N, C-alpha and C positions, 0 to 999 in steps of 0.2 A: 526381527529387529531388536527385540529385547536381548537376545544372545550377542548380537553385534555390539550393543552398548555395554553389556557386562564385560565383554572381552576388552573393550576400550578402557574401561575402568580398571580392570585387573592389570593392564600394562602401564597405567598412569602412575606417576609418583604419589605415594601415600594412598593409592587406589581410590582417588577421587578425581572428577573432572568438573569443569565449570559448566554453568547452565548453557552458555553459548555452544559449547561442544555437544551437549546433550541434544539441544534443539536442532543443531546442524544435522546430526545423524537422524533424528526422529522425522525431520521434514524433508531433508535433501539427500539422504543416502541414495546412491545411484539406482538401486533396484527396489529397496524396501522402504525408502522414505515416503512419508505421507503424500507429498506433492508429486512424487515420481511414479507412484503406483497407478495401475490402470483401474481406476474406480471413480465413480461420480462423486464430486466434492461440492459442487455449487448447485443450488436450487433445492426444490422440495425433496428430491431423492438423495441429496447429498448431506453435508454437515453444516453448511452455512449459506447465506445468501448475500449478494452484493447489490448495490443500487442499480448497476447496469443490467441486472437480471430481473428487476421488477418489471421493466418495460423497455422497449426500444427507444422510448422518448428520451432516456438518459443520454444515449449516444447521439441521438438526433440533435439535442440542444447543444452539446459540445461541438458538434460538426457545424451547426448554425453559427455558434460563437466564433469558431476558428475561421470560418469563411469571412466573417467581418474583419478579423485581424489581417487576413490575406489582402482583402480589398482596400481597407482603410489604413493599415499600418505597414504595408509592404512586407509582411512576413512570407517567407518562401512556403508554397503549398506542399509541404512535406511533413509527415507525421511519423513519429516513432513511439509505439506503445510498448511499455515494459511490463511484462506479466499480464497477458491478455486473457487469461482464464479460458472460458469456452469460446471466446471469439465474438460474443454477442454484441459487445460495445463496438468493436471494429466494424462489424457488419452493418449495424445501424448508422454509424458514422459515415461509412462509404455509401450506403443507400441514399441518405439525405443529400450527400455531396453530388452524386451522379444525377439526381433529380432536380437540383436547384442551381447548378452552374456548369459552364463548359470549361472552367479552369481545370487543367490536369492536376491531379493529386497523386502523390506517391505515399504509400502507407507501409511502414516497416513494423513487423511484430517481433519482439524479443521474448522468448519463452524458455524457461529452464525445464519445465515438465514435459516429458515425452508424450504423456497421455493428453495433456492440453494441446500440444502441438498437433496431434492427430485430429482433435476436435476442430481446431482453428483451420487447418488445411482442408478439412472436409467441406467447410462452408466458404473459405477464402483461400483457394489454391494459389500457389505462386503464379503470377501472371503479369499482365501489362503494367499494373500499378500496385500490386501487393507482393511484398517480399518477406519471407521468414528468415530471420538471421539469429545467430547464436548469442551475439553480444552487441550492445550499442557501439562499442569501440570499432566494430567493423564499418560503421558509417562515417567515421572521422575523416574529414571535417563535415559535420552535419549542420544544415540550416533548416529551421522550421520549428516544429512543436514536439517536445518530448513530454509524454503524458503517462502517468501511472495511477492506478486505482487500487488501493489497499496493497501496495508493494512494501512499504517500509515497516508496516506492522507485522509482516511475516519474516523479517530478518531476525536471525539469532541474537539474543541479548544476554548480557551478564546480569546477575542479581546481587545487589548489596543490601546490607541491613545494619542498622545502628543498635548496638547492645552495650549497656553500661558506659555510654559515652564514646564508644569506639566503633569504627566502621569495620565490617566483616564482609567478605565475599561468600555468598551462599554457594556451596559446591554440591555435587551429586555423587553419592556412593551406592553401594549395594550390600544387602545382607539377605538372610534367608526369608525375610518378610517382603523384600522387593527393593525398589529404588528409594533411597533416603537422603535427606539433606545433612550437610555438615557445614558449619560456619568456621571459616578460617580468617585470621586477621588480613585485612586488605593490603596486598603487597604489589598489586599490578599498577605500575606508574601511569599507564595509559588511562586506566579507569580513574585514577586520582586526578589526572590532568583534565579529563572530561568533566568531572565533578567541579573542579575549581573554575574552569573556563565558563561553564554554564551556570555558575552560582547556585548549585544545588545544595540545599541544607536539609538534613533529616532530623526529625525529632526522635526521642527515645523509642525503640522498638519499631521504627518505620523501615519498610523495605521499598526498593525502587529498582526498575530495570535500567540498565546502562547500554545504549545501542551503539556500540563501537563500530558495527558494520554500516551504520548510517553514513559515516564520513567516507568510507570506502566507496559506497554507492554514489554519493554526491561527487566524489572525485572522478569516478568513471563518467558520469554525466557531463561534468564540467569540461573534462579533457576531450569529450566527443563532440560537444556542440560548439559551434563557432559563432552562430548568430541566430537568436530566436527566443522562444518562450519555453519554460519548464513548468508544467502543471502537475501538482501532487494532490491527489484526493485521498484522504485518510482520516482516521479518528485519533485523537490524542489530547494532550493538555499542554498549556503553557507552564513555565516554571512556577508562576504564582499558583496556578490551579493544582499543581502537584502537591502544594502545601496543605491542601484541604484535608481535614481528618478522614474524610471518606476515601482518600487515596493511601491511607497508612499501610495497607497490605500490598501495595503495588497493583499492577493491572494484568499480570501474566495469567493466562487461562487457556483452556482448550474448548473445542466445540466438536461434539460427536452427535450426529443425527439431530442437529438443532438444539441439543442440550448443552448448557455450559458446564464444563468440568473444571473445578477450581484447582485440582491437583494435576498439573501437566505431566507429572512423572508416570501417570497411568496410561496404558494403551499406546506406547510409542509406535509411531508408524501408522496408527489407525485413526488418529484424530488430528484436527487442525490445532496449532498452537499459535497464539497471537498475543499482542500487547498494545497498549496505547503509546503512540509515539511522542517524542519531545518536540513540540512545534518550535519553541524558541531555539533549540539546538539545530533543527533543520534550517531555520532562517539564518542563524549566526554562522554556522559552518558554511552554508551556501554563500553568504556574503564574502567570507574569507577565501573561498575558492572562485570568486568571480561571478557567482550566480546572484545577481542583485534582486533583493526582495521588492515586490510591487504591492502585493495584496494577500491578505488572509481573510476569507469570508466563510461563514457557515454555508454548507452545501446548498441548503434550500434557498438562502438569500442569493447565492451566486446564480442558481438556476433561474430565479425570478428576474434578476438583473439581465440575464442573458436571453430573456424572451420566452420563458416557459409559459407564462399566463397568456401570452399572445397565441400560442398554440391551442390553448383551451378555448379562447374566443373564436378561433377559426374553425373549430371542430364541434360546435354545439349540435346536439341531436337529442331529442326527447325520448327516443327509444332506448331503454336501459340495456338492451341486449345487442345493440348495434356495435360495430367495430369502433365508431366514433365515440360512443359512450364508454367503451372499455378503455379507449385511448385517454379520455378525459379523467376516468377514475385513476389511471396510472399517473397522470399529471398531479392530481390531488394528493396521491400518496407520497409524492416527492416534496410537497410543500406543507402538508399538515404535520402536526407534532408526531414524531416517531423516528424511524430509522434515519431519514435524510438529515434531520436536525442534529444528529450526533456526529456528523462528518464535517470536515472543513476542506476548503479548496485553497491551496497555497500557490501563488503564481510568482515565479522568478524570471529573470531575463538575463541574457548575455549578448553583448555586442550590439545592443539596441538601447534606446532610452525612452521607454514609454511610461506614462503616468497612469494612475487608476482611471482617470477620465477617458483615456484612449481605449480602454478595454471594453466599454459598454456603449 
């Protein structure tokens, strides 16, 4: 992977590439990119963990919540999950649905990683109600729910920095010591437009990630869905939160064997690279594309509103080693301070007119 990136740099003007190009290769190169390689990435044997892999309760609650939308708000019982990881969320979602309603459900999975596609198909083979597709555009026109969990934080980003009152784009080069950064005056008009439209202001020596691919992904979703809900689960900051001194160095980082790596230029192809997303941009761009904003809730608050604690009440058991007790501990882990409180759930809609009160 390192040699591939070096060759890309050597062929580039001035022998530098932007961070988005580096991340695209490191994560999504067809054979050597991190997400494309045949290796465990999620869970205790991987590099990171997601809420859906803490317990099946996560998928269960979203299934329970969506069943309510189908019954009470006339949403079509069809789901498209973009970036389904090892398939555990989808499996839990479908298991709850099959046990609690006779309403037929169609579940589509969009996955870029060949390795993850294998894992998903092993537990959820193509069948009567589960379909594996290459792109959400294949479903156009789609009615129902489009859901993603930690999708936008894995998209390649540009990096900019303010020095001596001027904006620079941080580029990536190579020398005998390895990959190195180069600051060049910002000349990309698309980045400048993003900064202007999202009212981003930087203080001296601050850097921030610019997610240009966010708009491309939202366009794909908007053109594919005709009527329904779009649920995005991710971690990130609002425009005001980005102004905090704690964000001065940006949020770009890597994860390798559950260890955070601050220098993402190390170990290309061997570790996850991620960043906090721009929530205001997600909402503003979505509105521009016809994805009307309804709600942004902290993940733990959303889960409680969707009935998580009711599951706790229904499964009381004094035996700490029973399955019910394990189930209850998983529920507590999703509402106690920790991982779940760092995530947000953003809900948008298209072709319908729901209010927040309709969702719960």
